[in-house]
C-alpha positions in Angstrom: 0.0 0.0 0.0 3.1 2.3 0.3 3.3 2.8 -3.5 -0.2 4.1 -4.1 -0.1 6.3 -1.0 3.3 7.7 -2.2 2.1 8.3 -5.6 -1.1 9.9 -4.4 0.9 12.3 -2.1 3.1 13.0 -5.0 0.2 13.9 -7.1 -1.3 16.2 -4.4 2.0 17.8 -4.0 2.3 18.5 -7.8 -1.3 19.9 -7.7 -0.3 22.3 -4.9 2.7 23.4 -6.8 0.5 24.1 -9.9 -1.9 26.2 -7.9 0.9 28.1 -6.3 2.4 28.8 -9.8 -1.0 29.8 -11.1 -1.4 32.3 -8.3 2.0 33.7 -9.0 1.4 34.0 -12.7 -1.2 36.8 -12.0 -3.8 35.5 -14.5 -1.0 34.3 -16.9 0.5 37.7 -17.2 3.7 36.1 -16.0 3.9 33.3 -18.6 6.7 31.3 -17.0 4.7 30.8 -13.8 1.6 29.9 -15.9 3.4 27.3 -18.0 5.0 25.8 -14.8 1.5 25.6 -13.4 0.2 23.7 -16.4 3.2 21.3 -16.5 2.8 20.6 -12.8 -0.9 19.8 -13.0 -0.4 17.6 -16.1 2.3 15.6 -14.0 -0.1 15.5 -11.2 -2.7 13.8 -13.3 -0.2 11.3 -14.7 0.6 10.3 -11.1 -3.0 10.0 -10.3 -3.6 7.7 -13.3 -1.0 5.3 -11.8 -2.9 5.6 -8.4 -6.0 4.4 -9.8 -4.4 1.1 -10.7 -4.2 0.3 -7.0 -7.4 1.8 -5.6 -10.9 2.7 -6.9 -11.1 6.0 -8.9 -13.7 7.5 -6.5 -11.7 6.9 -3.4 -8.4 8.1 -5.0 -10.0 11.3 -6.6 -11.9 12.2 -3.4 -8.7 11.9 -1.3 -6.7 13.9 -3.9 -9.2 16.6 -4.1 -9.7 16.9 -0.4 -6.1 17.0 0.4 -5.7 19.5 -2.5 -8.2 21.8 -0.9 -6.6 21.5 2.5 -3.2 22.1 1.1 -4.5 25.2 -0.9 -6.0 26.6 2.2 -2.8 26.2 4.1 -0.7 27.7 1.3 -3.1 30.6 0.9 -3.0 31.3 4.7 0.7 30.9 5.3 2.3 31.9 2.0 -0.2 34.5 0.8 -1.5 35.7 4.3 -5.1 35.1 3.4 -7.7 34.7 6.1 -10.4 32.0 6.4 -13.6 32.9 8.2 -15.7 30.7 10.5 -17.7 29.2 7.8 -14.4 28.2 5.9 -13.1 26.6 9.0 -16.3 24.6 9.5 -16.0 23.5 5.8 -12.4 22.3 6.4 -13.7 20.2 9.4 -16.3 18.5 7.1 -13.5 17.8 4.5 -11.3 16.2 7.1 -14.3 14.1 8.4 -15.0 12.9 4.9 -11.4 11.8 4.3 -11.5 10.0 7.7 -15.0 8.4 6.7 -13.5 7.1 3.4 -10.6 5.4 5.3 -12.9 3.5 7.7 
């Protein structure tokens, strides 16, 4: 089970790199950042395609998406100094609960 989890975490990491690059591209005004974001998201989906060899697509994609959302919130908070309100925090709790429920 180490290989699919490692591939999944690698895919999520590339997804987060792509989102960081897209934010830095300022709406693709900085082309290099935009292209880097596109390359990273393509690589993330390639890794995700390997993950689904080992686990069902629904489980893999829901974990990937949830971890991506959580990671994006953390990057937005700690790198770009964005605040998340009470409703946002409640939403994050539900996302974490959903990931836990999938693993049970």
